[in-house]
C-alpha positions as CSV (number, residue, x, y, z in Angstrom):
1,M,-153.0,-103.0,-59.8
2,M,-152.2,-105.0,-63.7
3,E,-154.5,-103.7,-66.1
4,M,-155.2,-106.2,-69.7
5,A,-157.4,-104.6,-72.3
6,I,-159.5,-107.2,-74.2
7,R,-160.2,-106.8,-78.1
8,F,-162.5,-108.2,-80.8
9,P,-160.2,-108.0,-84.0
10,G,-162.8,-109.8,-85.9
11,G,-164.4,-114.2,-86.3
12,M,-164.0,-115.6,-83.0
13,A,-160.6,-114.3,-82.1
14,V,-159.8,-112.4,-79.2
15,D,-156.4,-110.3,-78.3
16,A,-155.3,-109.6,-74.9
17,H,-153.3,-106.2,-74.5
18,F,-151.0,-105.8,-71.7
19,K,-147.8,-104.3,-70.7
20,G,-146.9,-103.2,-74.0
21,H,-147.6,-107.0,-75.4
22,Q,-150.6,-108.2,-77.6
23,V,-151.6,-111.9,-77.0
24,H,-153.9,-113.5,-80.0
25,T,-156.1,-116.3,-79.4
26,D,-158.6,-117.8,-81.5
27,Q,-161.1,-121.2,-81.6
28,P,-160.5,-123.9,-83.5
29,V,-162.0,-124.7,-86.7
30,A,-164.4,-126.7,-85.5
31,S,-165.6,-124.7,-82.8
32,G,-166.4,-122.0,-85.4
33,G,-162.9,-120.0,-85.4
34,E,-160.0,-119.9,-87.9
35,D,-157.3,-121.5,-85.5
36,S,-155.0,-118.6,-86.2
37,G,-153.8,-118.9,-82.7
38,P,-154.1,-121.1,-79.6
39,S,-157.6,-121.0,-77.7
40,P,-157.6,-119.3,-74.5
41,F,-157.8,-122.5,-72.6
42,D,-154.5,-123.7,-74.3
43,L,-153.1,-120.3,-73.3
44,F,-153.7,-121.1,-69.7
45,L,-152.2,-124.8,-69.7
46,A,-149.4,-122.7,-71.5
47,S,-149.4,-120.8,-69.0
48,L,-149.1,-123.3,-66.5
49,G,-146.2,-125.0,-68.1
50,T,-144.1,-122.5,-68.8
51,C,-144.2,-121.0,-65.5
52,A,-143.6,-124.3,-64.1
53,G,-140.7,-124.9,-66.8
54,F,-139.2,-121.0,-65.6
55,Y,-138.8,-122.6,-62.3
56,V,-137.4,-125.6,-63.4
57,L,-134.9,-123.4,-65.7
58,R,-134.1,-121.5,-62.6
59,F,-133.6,-124.1,-60.2
60,C,-130.8,-126.0,-63.4
61,Q,-129.4,-122.2,-63.6
62,Q,-128.5,-122.0,-60.2
63,R,-126.6,-125.5,-59.6
64,Q,-125.2,-124.7,-62.9
65,I,-126.8,-127.6,-64.4
66,D,-127.3,-127.5,-68.5
67,P,-130.9,-127.1,-69.2
68,S,-130.9,-128.2,-72.7
69,N,-131.9,-131.6,-72.4
70,V,-134.3,-130.8,-69.7
71,S,-138.0,-130.8,-71.0
72,L,-141.4,-130.7,-69.3
73,S,-144.8,-131.8,-70.6
74,L,-148.1,-131.4,-69.5
75,Q,-151.3,-134.1,-69.6
76,V,-155.1,-132.6,-69.1
77,V,-157.0,-135.8,-68.1
78,R,-160.7,-135.4,-68.3
79,N,-163.6,-136.9,-66.9
80,P,-164.9,-138.9,-69.8
81,E,-168.7,-137.8,-69.1
82,T,-168.5,-134.2,-67.7
83,R,-165.5,-133.5,-69.8
84,R,-164.2,-131.5,-67.3
85,M,-160.4,-131.6,-65.9
86,E,-159.8,-133.9,-63.5
87,T,-156.1,-133.8,-63.4
88,I,-153.3,-131.4,-64.7
89,R,-150.1,-133.6,-64.6
90,T,-146.7,-132.0,-65.0
91,Q,-144.1,-134.2,-66.3
92,I,-140.1,-133.3,-66.0
93,H,-138.1,-135.0,-68.2
94,L,-134.4,-135.3,-67.0
95,P,-131.6,-136.5,-69.0
96,P,-130.0,-139.7,-67.5
97,D,-126.9,-137.7,-66.3
98,F,-129.3,-135.5,-64.1
99,P,-128.1,-135.8,-60.4
100,E,-130.6,-138.0,-58.9
101,K,-130.6,-136.0,-55.6
102,Y,-131.8,-133.3,-56.9
103,H,-135.1,-135.2,-58.4
104,Q,-137.3,-134.2,-55.4
105,S,-135.8,-130.8,-55.1
106,V,-136.5,-130.0,-58.8
107,I,-140.4,-131.3,-58.5
108,R,-140.1,-128.8,-55.4
109,A,-139.1,-125.8,-57.5
110,A,-141.9,-126.5,-60.4
111,D,-144.2,-126.6,-57.5
112,Q,-143.3,-122.9,-57.0
113,C,-145.1,-121.8,-60.0
114,A,-147.4,-119.0,-59.1
115,V,-150.0,-120.4,-61.8
116,K,-150.0,-123.0,-59.8
117,R,-150.1,-121.7,-56.5
118,T,-152.9,-119.9,-57.6
119,L,-155.0,-122.4,-58.9
120,L,-154.3,-124.2,-55.3
121,D,-155.6,-120.7,-53.4
122,P,-158.2,-119.1,-55.7
123,P,-158.6,-115.5,-55.7
124,D,-162.3,-113.8,-55.9
125,L,-163.7,-114.0,-59.1
126,E,-165.7,-110.8,-60.2
127,T,-167.5,-109.9,-63.4
128,V,-168.9,-106.7,-63.2
129,V,-170.0,-104.3,-66.4
130,T,-169.1,-100.2,-66.6
131,T,-170.2,-98.0,-69.5
132,E,-167.0,-96.3,-69.3
133,P,-164.4,-97.0,-72.2
134,A,-161.3,-99.2,-71.6
135,N,-157.8,-98.2,-71.5
136,R,-156.3,-98.3,-75.1
């Protein structure tokens, strides 16, 4: 089981510690933070984009296609009334010389992203309280 420790370094910042790494987050100034790092929600989107990007990169590498002119972008479409996300659109930007026969295949590769697959078949989410200290 993977364990991640969450700490509060000050202000509105929240840090995650796991596998020898630290990920720093903060809120935008307009939300009371110092904007010293991405917001947790922005990290969620970055996780989705970089995960899809990994699969696109591997697709290119396996076919000996230079990925230096390939990129991805994410667009979030929100409902203007509820502000709830309705769509997260991932666009794969390919150079004109990218083999057309691979266009649909590169989409299928990006769709293998574990983050996306988890969203499509979500796990149970539980929140519990304990009086035991977290692992440091």
